[in-house]
NUKOLMAR-25473 format. One line per field, with one value per residue (C-alpha): residue number from 1; x, z, y. Coordinates in steps of 0.5 Angstrom, whole numbers. Layout:
BEGIN
resi	c(NUM ...) $
xx	c(X ...) $
zz	c(Z ...) $
yy	c(Y ...) $
This chain:
BEGIN
resi	c(1 2 3 4 5 6 7 8 9 10 11 12 13 14 15 16 17 18 19 20 21 22 23 24 25 26 27 28 29 30 31 32 33 34 35 36 37 38 39 40 41 42 43 44 45 46 47 48 49 50 51 52 53 54 55 56 57 58 59 60 61 62 63 64 65 66 67 68 69 70 71 72 73 74 75 76 77 78 79 80 81 82 83 84 85 86 87 88 89 90 91 92 93 94 95 96 97 98 99 100 101 102 103 104 105 106 107 108 109 110 111 112 113 114 115 116 117 118 119 120 121 122 123 124 125 126 127 128 129 130 131 132 133 134 135 136 137 138 139 140 141 142 143 144 145 146 147 148 149 150 151 152 153 154 155 156 157 158 159 160 161 162 163 164 165 166 167 168 169 170 171 172 173 174 175 176 177 178 179 180 181 182 183 184 185 186 187 188 189 190 191 192 193 194 195 196 197 198 199 200 201 202 203 204 205 206 207 208 209 210 211 212 213 214 215 216 217 218 219 220 221 222 223 224 225 226 227 228 229 230 231 232 233 234 235 236 237 238 239 240 241 242 243 244 245 246 247 248 249 250 251 252 253 254 255 256 257 258 259 260 261 262 263 264 265 266 267 268 269 270 271 272 273 274 275 276 277 278 279 280 281 282 283 284 285 286 287 288 289 290 291 292 293 294 295 296 297 298 299 300 301 302 303 304 305 306 307 308 309 310 311 312 313 314 315 316 317 318 319 320 321 322 323 324 325 326 327 328 329 330 331 332 333 334 335 336 337 338 339 340 341 342 343 344 345 346 347 348 349 350 351 352 353 354 355 356 357 358 359 360 361 362 363 364 365 366 367 368 369 370 371 372 373 374 375 376 377 378 379 380 381 382 383 384 385 386 387 388 389 390 391 392 393 394 395 396 397 398 399 400 401 402 403 404 405 406 407 408 409 410 411 412 413 414 415 416 417 418 419 420 421 422 423 424 425 426 427 428 429 430 431 432 433 434 435 436 437 438 439 440 441 442 443 444 445 446 447 448 449 450 451 452 453 454 455 456 457 458 459 460 461 462 463 464 465 466 467 468 469 470 471 472 473 474 475 476 477 478 479 480 481 482 483 484 485 486 487 488 489 490 491 492 493 494 495 496 497 498 499 500 501 502 503 504 505 506 507 508 509 510 511 512 513 514 515 516 517 518 519 520 521 522 523 524 525 526 527 528 529 530 531 532 533 534 535 536 537 538 539 540 541 542 543 544 545 546 547 548 549 550 551 552 553 554 555 556 557 558 559 560 561 562 563 564 565 566 567 568 569 570 571 572 573 574 575 576 577 578 579 580 581 582 583 584 585 586 587 588 589 590 591 592 593 594 595 596 597 598 599 600 601 602 603 604 605 606 607 608 609 610 611 612 613 614 615 616 617 618 619 620 621 622 623 624 625 626 627 628 629 630 631 632 633) $
xx	c(29 31 32 29 33 35 36 32 30 22 20 27 27 31 27 28 25 22 18 16 8 7 9 10 15 13 18 19 20 21 15 18 24 22 28 30 25 25 25 17 16 11 10 7 7 10 11 19 19 17 24 31 36 42 45 42 43 42 41 40 34 32 33 41 41 38 43 49 55 58 62 68 66 68 76 75 72 77 82 76 74 81 83 77 77 84 82 79 76 73 70 66 62 58 60 56 55 58 65 65 65 70 75 74 75 75 68 61 56 49 50 53 49 43 48 53 48 45 52 54 47 48 55 59 64 59 52 47 46 38 37 40 36 30 32 33 41 44 50 54 59 64 63 69 73 70 63 64 67 61 56 60 60 52 51 55 51 45 48 49 43 39 44 44 37 36 42 38 31 35 37 30 27 31 30 38 39 46 45 46 48 41 37 36 32 27 25 19 17 18 14 8 8 8 2 6 5 1 6 13 18 21 15 12 19 18 10 7 1 3 -1 2 1 5 10 11 12 17 21 21 23 29 31 30 25 24 17 17 16 10 7 0 1 5 0 -6 -2 0 6 10 12 8 5 11 7 9 4 6 7 1 0 0 -8 -12 -14 -18 -13 -16 -14 -15 -10 -13 -11 -9 -10 -8 -4 3 5 1 6 0 -4 -10 -15 -15 -20 -22 -27 -28 -34 -39 -37 -34 -28 -26 -19 -17 -11 -12 -8 -14 -11 -7 -10 -15 -19 -16 -9 -4 -4 -11 -11 -5 -9 -15 -11 -9 -16 -13 -6 -5 -2 2 5 12 10 6 4 1 -4 0 7 11 13 6 6 11 7 0 0 -3 2 8 10 9 3 -1 -6 -13 -20 -24 -31 -34 -40 -46 -51 -58 -61 -62 -54 -56 -52 -55 -50 -44 -39 -33 -27 -19 -15 -9 -8 -3 -4 -1 0 -3 -3 -10 -6 -4 -11 -15 -10 -13 -20 -22 -18 -21 -18 -21 -27 -32 -30 -31 -38 -40 -38 -42 -48 -47 -46 -53 -56 -54 -56 -63 -63 -62 -54 -51 -43 -40 -34 -29 -22 -17 -9 -3 2 9 15 22 25 32 30 23 21 13 10 3 -1 -8 -11 -14 -20 -19 -24 -20 -21 -28 -28 -24 -29 -35 -32 -30 -37 -40 -35 -38 -45 -44 -40 -46 -51 -47 -46 -53 -56 -51 -53 -46 -45 -42 -39 -45 -44 -50 -52 -59 -61 -59 -64 -63 -65 -69 -64 -58 -53 -49 -42 -37 -42 -47 -42 -40 -48 -49 -43 -46 -53 -49 -50 -45 -44 -46 -42 -47 -48 -55 -56 -59 -59 -53 -57 -51 -48 -55 -55 -59 -53 -46 -40 -33 -28 -23 -18 -16 -9 -10 -17 -19 -26 -24 -20 -25 -30 -25 -23 -31 -31 -25 -28 -35 -31 -27 -33 -30 -34 -36 -35 -42 -46 -44 -37 -37 -40 -34 -29 -33 -33 -26 -23 -28 -26 -18 -20 -23 -17 -13 -17 -17 -9 -9 -13 -9 -2 -4 -6 1 4 0 2 9 8 6 12 17 13 12 10 4 -2 -8 -16 -21 -28 -34 -38 -42 -45 -48 -51 -47 -40 -35 -36 -33 -28 -25 -18 -17 -10 -9 -16 -17 -23 -22 -26 -23 -26 -26 -27 -32 -39 -38 -43 -43 -38 -34 -27 -22 -14 -11 -5 -3 -2 0 2 2 4 4 -4 -5 -8 -7 -10 -12 -13 -15 -9) $
zz	c(94 96 104 108 108 101 97 90 84 83 77 77 84 90 95 101 102 109 109 105 105 101 94 95 98 102 100 103 97 97 95 96 98 101 102 109 112 113 107 106 104 102 104 98 96 90 86 85 77 79 83 81 86 87 94 98 105 110 108 113 113 107 108 109 102 99 102 102 100 93 92 92 86 81 83 84 78 73 75 74 67 64 66 63 57 55 55 48 51 57 52 49 55 61 69 75 80 85 81 79 86 88 83 86 93 94 97 96 101 102 104 97 92 90 90 86 81 80 79 74 70 69 68 61 62 63 60 63 60 59 56 63 67 64 66 73 73 74 70 66 60 58 53 48 49 42 45 52 48 44 50 53 47 47 54 53 48 51 57 53 49 53 52 44 44 47 43 37 39 40 33 31 34 29 23 23 23 22 17 17 24 26 21 26 31 25 23 27 24 17 19 21 15 11 16 19 26 30 34 34 40 36 34 41 44 40 41 34 32 31 24 17 15 20 20 12 13 18 13 8 13 15 8 9 4 -2 -5 -10 -5 -6 1 -1 -4 2 7 4 5 -3 -5 -10 -13 -18 -16 -16 -17 -24 -29 -33 -40 -45 -46 -52 -54 -60 -62 -67 -72 -74 -81 -81 -78 -71 -69 -61 -61 -55 -52 -55 -47 -46 -44 -43 -49 -47 -53 -60 -66 -72 -78 -82 -86 -82 -75 -70 -67 -60 -58 -51 -47 -44 -38 -35 -40 -34 -28 -24 -18 -12 -15 -12 -18 -17 -10 -11 -17 -12 -7 -12 -15 -21 -23 -20 -25 -22 -26 -23 -25 -25 -19 -23 -21 -25 -25 -30 -34 -35 -40 -44 -45 -45 -48 -55 -61 -57 -61 -68 -66 -60 -56 -54 -52 -57 -57 -64 -64 -69 -70 -72 -77 -72 -70 -63 -61 -63 -61 -59 -59 -54 -57 -55 -61 -65 -68 -71 -68 -70 -65 -67 -63 -63 -68 -73 -73 -74 -80 -83 -81 -88 -90 -92 -85 -80 -84 -82 -75 -75 -78 -73 -67 -70 -71 -64 -61 -64 -62 -54 -55 -57 -51 -46 -46 -42 -43 -38 -42 -37 -39 -37 -37 -37 -32 -33 -28 -31 -27 -26 -25 -22 -26 -28 -34 -35 -42 -44 -47 -53 -54 -61 -66 -65 -58 -58 -63 -59 -53 -57 -59 -52 -50 -55 -52 -45 -47 -52 -46 -41 -46 -47 -39 -38 -44 -41 -34 -32 -25 -28 -25 -29 -28 -28 -26 -24 -29 -26 -24 -29 -28 -33 -32 -34 -37 -43 -43 -38 -33 -36 -36 -28 -27 -30 -27 -20 -22 -24 -19 -17 -21 -18 -20 -18 -20 -22 -29 -29 -34 -35 -36 -37 -43 -45 -45 -42 -40 -39 -36 -37 -40 -44 -39 -35 -35 -30 -27 -23 -24 -32 -30 -26 -32 -36 -31 -31 -39 -39 -34 -38 -45 -42 -38 -31 -25 -25 -19 -15 -14 -7 -8 -14 -10 -5 -10 -13 -7 -5 -11 -12 -5 -7 -13 -10 -5 -11 -15 -8 -8 -16 -15 -9 -12 -18 -14 -11 -17 -20 -13 -15 -22 -19 -14 -20 -25 -20 -26 -28 -30 -33 -35 -30 -32 -27 -26 -20 -16 -10 -5 1 -2 -7 -14 -16 -22 -26 -29 -35 -36 -29 -29 -22 -19 -14 -11 -13 -10 -15 -14 -20 -20 -25 -28 -30 -36 -35 -35 -31 -31 -25 -21 -15 -9 -4 -5 1 -1 6 7 -1 -2 -6 -6 -13 -14 -20 -24) $
yy	c(-65 -58 -56 -51 -45 -46 -40 -40 -36 -35 -31 -28 -26 -28 -33 -37 -44 -44 -51 -56 -58 -64 -63 -56 -51 -45 -40 -33 -28 -20 -16 -9 -6 1 6 6 1 -6 -11 -13 -20 -25 -32 -37 -44 -46 -52 -55 -54 -46 -45 -45 -47 -42 -45 -50 -46 -45 -38 -32 -28 -26 -18 -20 -24 -17 -13 -17 -12 -14 -8 -13 -17 -13 -13 -21 -22 -19 -25 -30 -27 -27 -34 -36 -32 -34 -41 -43 -49 -45 -40 -45 -48 -45 -45 -46 -40 -44 -46 -38 -36 -41 -39 -32 -33 -41 -41 -40 -38 -37 -30 -28 -32 -27 -21 -25 -28 -21 -18 -23 -23 -15 -15 -14 -20 -26 -28 -32 -39 -38 -45 -48 -44 -47 -53 -51 -50 -43 -43 -37 -37 -31 -26 -25 -19 -16 -17 -14 -8 -7 -8 -2 2 1 2 9 11 10 14 20 19 24 29 28 28 35 38 35 38 45 44 42 48 52 47 47 39 36 31 25 25 27 23 17 22 24 17 17 23 20 14 19 23 16 13 8 11 16 18 22 23 29 32 32 35 41 41 41 37 30 29 27 33 37 31 32 40 38 34 39 45 41 38 31 31 36 38 32 27 24 20 18 11 9 13 9 2 1 -2 2 -4 -8 -15 -20 -27 -29 -32 -38 -36 -37 -45 -49 -50 -49 -42 -39 -36 -29 -27 -20 -15 -12 -5 -3 4 8 14 15 13 7 1 -4 -5 -10 -9 -9 -9 -11 -12 -18 -15 -18 -18 -13 -17 -14 -18 -18 -20 -27 -27 -32 -37 -39 -35 -39 -37 -37 -38 -33 -29 -28 -26 -21 -18 -18 -14 -9 -8 -5 -2 4 9 15 21 18 11 5 0 -6 -11 -16 -18 -14 -20 -21 -15 -18 -25 -22 -15 -14 -12 -13 -20 -22 -26 -25 -29 -26 -28 -25 -23 -24 -19 -19 -13 -13 -8 -3 -3 -7 -12 -19 -24 -25 -31 -32 -35 -36 -33 -32 -25 -20 -14 -7 -2 5 12 16 21 16 13 20 20 14 14 14 8 1 -2 4 7 1 2 9 8 3 7 13 9 6 13 15 9 10 17 15 11 17 16 22 24 29 32 36 38 33 33 28 29 27 27 26 20 24 31 31 36 36 37 38 38 38 31 32 28 25 22 16 16 16 11 6 8 6 -1 -2 -1 -6 -11 -10 -10 -16 -20 -18 -21 -27 -28 -27 -32 -38 -37 -35 -31 -25 -18 -14 -6 -2 6 9 14 21 26 32 39 43 49 46 52 51 50 48 50 45 39 41 41 34 31 32 29 22 17 12 6 -1 -8 -14 -21 -18 -15 -8 -2 2 9 13 9 8 0 -6 -10 -8 -11 -9 -14 -10 -9 -16 -13 -7 -8 -14 -14 -15 -21 -24 -24 -27 -33 -34 -34 -39 -43 -44 -45 -50 -54 -53 -51 -43 -39 -39 -32 -31 -32 -28 -22 -23 -23 -17 -13 -14 -12 -6 -4 -4 -1 5 6 6 11 16 15 17 23 25 24 28 34 33 33 39 43 41 44 50 51 49 55 61 65 60 64 60 61 59 58 59 53 54 60 56 61 63 60 63 62 55 55 50 51 47 47 44 40 43 46 52 57 64 71 76 83 84 80 73 69 62 60 67 67 70 69 66 65 61 66 61 53 49 42 38 40 39 46 52 59 62 69 73 77) $
């Protein structure tokens, strides 16, 4: 029971009980304290559980409580604090407000209750007991001297923060920061450059546009970043770390043993070989890494791979779709014997796929570079594979297959020096041969899935609208590229016009493409007579994985352009050939620079025709805005 005239807390503010009305109390609370005017109050009814007793009263007018002079409190509380903090037992408990008041001056009046409570709650030496307050009791404990000192230091720093920030802004305007002291003030600039926030107090203070590009420029100008910093993966929400969800090691299970050596043929810098090929005299075998031996649909590994969509390959390193450990366990040719999911492909007399068997295997895999394979194209081991590739290429061409070949480059960044090296990718006969083998595996797997009624990620592409006036040379390749339609992935099979096949799926890269892993999960379930992923769920998985993969491809393109610009900054004397590939009306001529695999509009003083070659150099490079202006030399 709370008496009339009692002083209480209501929503952490002072109030005075004026009456009781049934189970509720009528209280008078402060609604405003205008300067040089009487205190404005409000009257309302509240439940007992909504108020906390400060003093049983009777209290004077509410205005007297609010205006009570507590100027003597600091001096009176010094002795109280020293008395309590010197007693180990007192340090471990809290004390009622009344007891603290009585230690101060031997009494506790209603008049002073609110002022004393407010003073203690804001003091450095005393701490409000929040749990006790929630239980309806006003109690305080003492802070230890170290905590008091830290609190005062923090308050002092806050009091001087505006002064320090103003001095920082003055330095920022001149781009002459004092590091590392000024680095904390630049935190929101870095966050904006990385796409983690949309606002920056520092940038607002110097009145520059709060965009990721301008934040990037400011970080370069002030020396907090150098030009090698690549913000694009983080800006797009990608982790630069590989997936952490660990795969189980390949299980002990019955596997067909392949007696012929299989060859994993790839670039010299490849670190995750996930396909190999062999010929048994009658059948083509395409052996593929088998993570689906342990990865099940909707498992943590599967969901993480779906979120990645694909392994994100960057010049500075790879962020893998599967954990790094999976490479050691599942990549082909890293151990004396590799576990694989193999596609045994039969052909009809015309060279078309006539049948396909899918079987878990054990196979001895020999790794080989494209250059080494080229040198062995006439060997007994590889000659049949090259011949099969040539026959398949002719078959596809007869069915209208189209290939666009624009020069590509390989970008490598030294981990220590951050120096960039760009070298042209030389398309070898072995690379073309391997590509044909992978196309055959994708076609055979799609036919196998269709024949057996397996919901599957089928890949298709509409036929391009090829104009009759395709120019020769690189300009023609560029025109053909613009004619090509985007591929489609669906559970419904349809022709892939670009490849020239009626059925197609991608199944040869389950370590680095989610759609391939998904296909393997479905094939593994079929072979084990487990329930298959239904069509609707398959569509959901395909959509989510492809969306993530599309984002990864965008980040990869942005990152490659970033490192190309860094390369040009690091090589200010660079010059190279640029080939005219487009002369659209009303636009500057568009050139392709093979040495950089870049497109650029170049204004030339002389007229140019398609496939004309100019020597160009970079006249200006702006890394933050991702732009470079080339001029003819």
